[in-house]
RODO-2510 file (C-alpha; in nm, 4 decimals, decimal comma):
residues 214
     n   res          X          Y          Z
     1     x   -16,3069    -9,3369    13,4876
     2     x   -16,3557    -9,6935    13,6404
     3     x   -16,0917    -9,9562    13,6021
     4     x   -16,1665   -10,2683    13,4846
     5     x   -16,0612   -10,5790    13,7008
     6     x   -15,8442   -10,8512    13,5814
     7     x   -16,1588   -11,0846    13,5671
     8     x   -16,3206   -10,8458    13,3158
     9     x   -16,0084   -10,7990    13,1030
    10     x   -15,9421   -11,1670    13,0690
    11     x   -16,2997   -11,2649    12,9851
    12     x   -16,3496   -11,0025    12,7285
    13     x   -16,0055   -11,0772    12,5583
    14     x   -16,1062   -11,4535    12,4917
    15     x   -16,3339   -11,6051    12,2259
    16     x   -16,5177   -11,9124    12,2931
    17     x   -16,2682   -12,2089    12,2824
    18     x   -15,9491   -11,9941    12,3269
    19     x   -15,6895   -12,1480    12,5830
    20     x   -15,5041   -11,9184    12,8177
    21     x   -15,2004   -11,9958    13,0416
    22     x   -15,1463   -11,8287    13,3783
    23     x   -14,8474   -11,6490    13,2453
    24     x   -15,0575   -11,5310    12,9566
    25     x   -15,3134   -11,4206    13,1939
    26     x   -15,0959   -11,2089    13,4059
    27     x   -14,9549   -11,0399    13,1017
    28     x   -15,2904   -10,9756    12,9534
    29     x   -15,4425   -10,8205    13,2880
    30     x   -15,1201   -10,6364    13,3928
    31     x   -15,2046   -10,7273    13,7451
    32     x   -15,0113   -10,9134    14,0150
    33     x   -15,0189   -11,2755    13,9732
    34     x   -15,2175   -11,3471    14,3028
    35     x   -15,4838   -11,1024    14,1727
    36     x   -15,4774   -11,2888    13,8516
    37     x   -15,5167   -11,6126    14,0079
    38     x   -15,8203   -11,5005    14,2100
    39     x   -15,9617   -11,3466    13,8922
    40     x   -15,9324   -11,6863    13,7249
    41     x   -16,0919   -11,8667    14,0001
    42     x   -16,3853   -11,6330    13,9882
    43     x   -16,4329   -11,6819    13,6217
    44     x   -16,4347   -12,0601    13,6779
    45     x   -16,6913   -12,0385    13,9282
    46     x   -16,8981   -11,8076    13,6937
    47     x   -16,8581   -12,0773    13,4085
    48     x   -16,6691   -11,8513    13,1982
    49     x   -16,3510   -12,0687    13,1951
    50     x   -16,2925   -12,4295    13,2281
    51     x   -15,9772   -12,5514    13,4034
    52     x   -15,7692   -12,7936    13,2038
    53     x   -15,4842   -12,8578    13,4193
    54     x   -15,2592   -12,6486    13,6543
    55     x   -15,2168   -12,2988    13,5249
    56     x   -15,4220   -12,3732    13,2020
    57     x   -15,7756   -12,2782    13,1367
    58     x   -16,0095   -12,2622    12,8081
    59     x   -16,2831   -12,0060    12,7668
    60     x   -16,6292   -12,1687    12,7681
    61     x   -16,8536   -12,1808    12,4924
    62     x   -16,6742   -12,4003    12,2151
    63     x   -16,4333   -12,6932    12,2212
    64     x   -16,0761   -12,5776    12,2144
    65     x   -15,8372   -12,6507    11,9331
    66     x   -15,6219   -12,9193    12,0648
    67     x   -15,2934   -12,7850    11,9184
    68     x   -15,3413   -12,4170    12,0442
    69     x   -15,4231   -12,5886    12,3783
    70     x   -15,1274   -12,8115    12,3835
    71     x   -14,9002   -12,5444    12,2765
    72     x   -14,9400   -12,4155    12,6368
    73     x   -14,8737   -12,7290    12,8516
    74     x   -14,4909   -12,6617    12,8625
    75     x   -14,2100   -12,4449    12,7074
    76     x   -14,0098   -12,5003    12,5012
    77     x   -14,2029   -12,7627    12,3216
    78     x   -14,2775   -12,9174    11,9672
    79     x   -14,5454   -13,1278    11,8300
    80     x   -14,4085   -13,4588    11,7155
    81     x   -14,4932   -13,8062    11,5437
    82     x   -14,8445   -13,8288    11,4144
    83     x   -14,9495   -13,4876    11,5654
    84     x   -14,6661   -13,3293    11,3510
    85     x   -14,7751   -13,5392    11,0529
    86     x   -15,1248   -13,3699    11,0701
    87     x   -14,9920   -13,0196    11,1175
    88     x   -14,7882   -13,0845    10,7906
    89     x   -15,1019   -13,1707    10,6088
    90     x   -14,9730   -13,5473    10,5773
    91     x   -15,2043   -13,7196    10,8334
    92     x   -15,5391   -13,7116    10,9860
    93     x   -15,6124   -13,3780    11,1576
    94     x   -15,8625   -13,5290    11,3685
    95     x   -15,6421   -13,7252    11,5987
    96     x   -15,7461   -13,8643    11,9339
    97     x   -15,4132   -13,8064    12,0826
    98     x   -15,1778   -13,5233    12,0503
    99     x   -14,8042   -13,5993    12,1050
   100     x   -14,5910   -13,2960    12,2619
   101     x   -14,2204   -13,3308    12,2914
   102     x   -14,0446   -13,1146    12,5352
   103     x   -13,7591   -13,1206    12,7999
   104     x   -13,9926   -13,1210    13,0915
   105     x   -14,2343   -13,4267    13,1209
   106     x   -14,5818   -13,3960    13,2144
   107     x   -14,8392   -13,6631    13,3012
   108     x   -15,0766   -13,7640    13,0347
   109     x   -15,4186   -13,6265    13,0621
   110     x   -15,7579   -13,5820    12,8577
   111     x   -15,9579   -13,2855    12,8015
   112     x   -16,2858   -13,2342    12,5661
   113     x   -16,2230   -13,5512    12,3843
   114     x   -15,8614   -13,5361    12,3227
   115     x   -15,5564   -13,7019    12,5088
   116     x   -15,2500   -13,5205    12,5568
   117     x   -14,9209   -13,7090    12,5992
   118     x   -14,5540   -13,6297    12,6457
   119     x   -14,3236   -13,7671    12,3624
   120     x   -13,9452   -13,8482    12,3758
   121     x   -13,6901   -13,7664    12,2635
   122     x   -13,6706   -13,3924    12,3145
   123     x   -13,4057   -13,2536    12,0600
   124     x   -13,3682   -12,8698    12,0039
   125     x   -13,3059   -12,9183    11,6361
   126     x   -13,5304   -13,0111    11,3408
   127     x   -13,7993   -12,7729    11,4520
   128     x   -14,0149   -12,5323    11,2584
   129     x   -14,3536   -12,3459    11,2981
   130     x   -14,6861   -12,3958    11,1359
   131     x   -14,9994   -12,1722    11,1795
   132     x   -15,2947   -12,2967    11,3550
   133     x   -15,5823   -12,0444    11,3619
   134     x   -15,4573   -11,7084    11,4895
   135     x   -15,1210   -11,8284    11,6018
   136     x   -14,8053   -12,0313    11,5099
   137     x   -14,7091   -12,3439    11,6787
   138     x   -14,3792   -12,5372    11,6990
   139     x   -14,3455   -12,8766    11,5310
   140     x   -14,0718   -13,1004    11,4094
   141     x   -13,9854   -13,0446    11,0452
   142     x   -14,1441   -13,2826    10,7945
   143     x   -13,7991   -13,4681    10,7472
   144     x   -13,7444   -13,5245    11,1036
   145     x   -14,1033   -13,6188    11,1477
   146     x   -14,0857   -13,8746    10,8788
   147     x   -13,7532   -14,0522    11,0408
   148     x   -13,9258   -14,0270    11,4019
   149     x   -14,2364   -14,1939    11,2784
   150     x   -14,0264   -14,4589    11,1114
   151     x   -13,8515   -14,5085    11,4326
   152     x   -14,1453   -14,5493    11,6245
   153     x   -14,4685   -14,6327    11,3884
   154     x   -14,7055   -14,6591    11,6908
   155     x   -14,6706   -14,3028    11,7584
   156     x   -14,8054   -14,2284    11,4033
   157     x   -15,1056   -14,4730    11,4368
   158     x   -14,9246   -14,7719    11,2954
   159     x   -14,7505   -14,8948    10,9939
   160     x   -15,0658   -14,8761    10,7805
   161     x   -15,1489   -14,5133    10,8907
   162     x   -14,8033   -14,3865    10,8254
   163     x   -14,7837   -14,5557    10,4973
   164     x   -15,1062   -14,3447    10,3998
   165     x   -14,9528   -14,0465    10,5410
   166     x   -14,6371   -14,0941    10,3401
   167     x   -14,8475   -14,0619    10,0328
   168     x   -14,9574   -13,7245    10,1378
   169     x   -14,6222   -13,5688    10,2154
   170     x   -14,4869   -13,2500    10,0796
   171     x   -14,1615   -13,2412     9,9013
   172     x   -13,8728   -13,3760    10,1119
   173     x   -13,5285   -13,2433    10,1545
   174     x   -13,3557   -13,5777    10,0925
   175     x   -13,0328   -13,4404    10,2531
   176     x   -13,2102   -13,3708    10,5751
   177     x   -13,3753   -13,7219    10,5838
   178     x   -13,0508   -13,8762    10,5513
   179     x   -12,8967   -13,6541    10,8241
   180     x   -13,1690   -13,7374    11,0797
   181     x   -13,1393   -14,1216    10,9947
   182     x   -12,7572   -14,0803    11,0700
   183     x   -12,8309   -13,8764    11,3905
   184     x   -13,0191   -14,1789    11,5325
   185     x   -12,7525   -14,4232    11,4203
   186     x   -13,0181   -14,7066    11,4567
   187     x   -12,9114   -15,0275    11,2472
   188     x   -13,2639   -15,1174    11,1248
   189     x   -13,3865   -14,7722    11,0789
   190     x   -13,2628   -14,7144    10,7166
   191     x   -13,4073   -15,0418    10,5925
   192     x   -13,7618   -14,9769    10,7766
   193     x   -13,7738   -14,6153    10,6268
   194     x   -13,6713   -14,7422    10,2775
   195     x   -13,9324   -15,0105    10,2853
   196     x   -14,2108   -14,7433    10,3783
   197     x   -14,0998   -14,5102    10,1223
   198     x   -14,0821   -14,7718     9,8395
   199     x   -14,4266   -14,9084     9,9534
   200     x   -14,5765   -14,5758     9,9128
   201     x   -14,4967   -14,5685     9,5409
   202     x   -14,3382   -14,2221     9,5565
   203     x   -14,0014   -14,3745     9,5184
   204     x   -13,8819   -14,6284     9,3114
   205     x   -13,6109   -14,8773     9,4264
   206     x   -13,3468   -14,6724     9,2068
   207     x   -13,4314   -14,3335     9,3627
   208     x   -13,1525   -14,1447     9,4910
   209     x   -13,2844   -14,1347     9,8596
   210     x   -13,3345   -14,4970     9,8665
   211     x   -12,9891   -14,5604     9,7233
   212     x   -12,8554   -14,3237    10,0102
   213     x   -13,0481   -14,5169    10,2812
   214     x   -12,9026   -14,8547    10,1452
***
């Protein structure tokens, strides 16, 4: 019986556009790290894989899903700001920049028409999972995302785009919104968020959430 080499195992396990990290490749091939590294280099030379950055590749033949790719940049991580809005269905899914929060800073880079940028702050709280294709990815909760975007509207595409996204928000846990406003303890944040919510038309001036923000 012929034993298949690491390169064949890795190549045959990936569909066009699938991303793979070095650690995933080692686990998949069940071979020593050095052997897997050589196999990955061989697959790049053959054109089966495209290198994205150190320890990250994409199977050729189709563009990668930017969120599946970005989920492999660092660990732990969570998608934040406008990227989180999109994953929650409250923003444009076709974003030119993917924002990834994590404790380990990485240099911004671009691949296949999308930019990838590290976003601060990293807080190991207010995180959840959403499904992207065949896997789940980590993302800030919708309540934390809303507050984060109100703090830094530029990371959500600006005030106008954020206002449109708010109109598409799913139901909010209002106590969680207030908890995150309190967490940041920034004097201008409650008024800014209240203005955005009232401007959206989803909340009247006497809504309990707006009163709590006041």
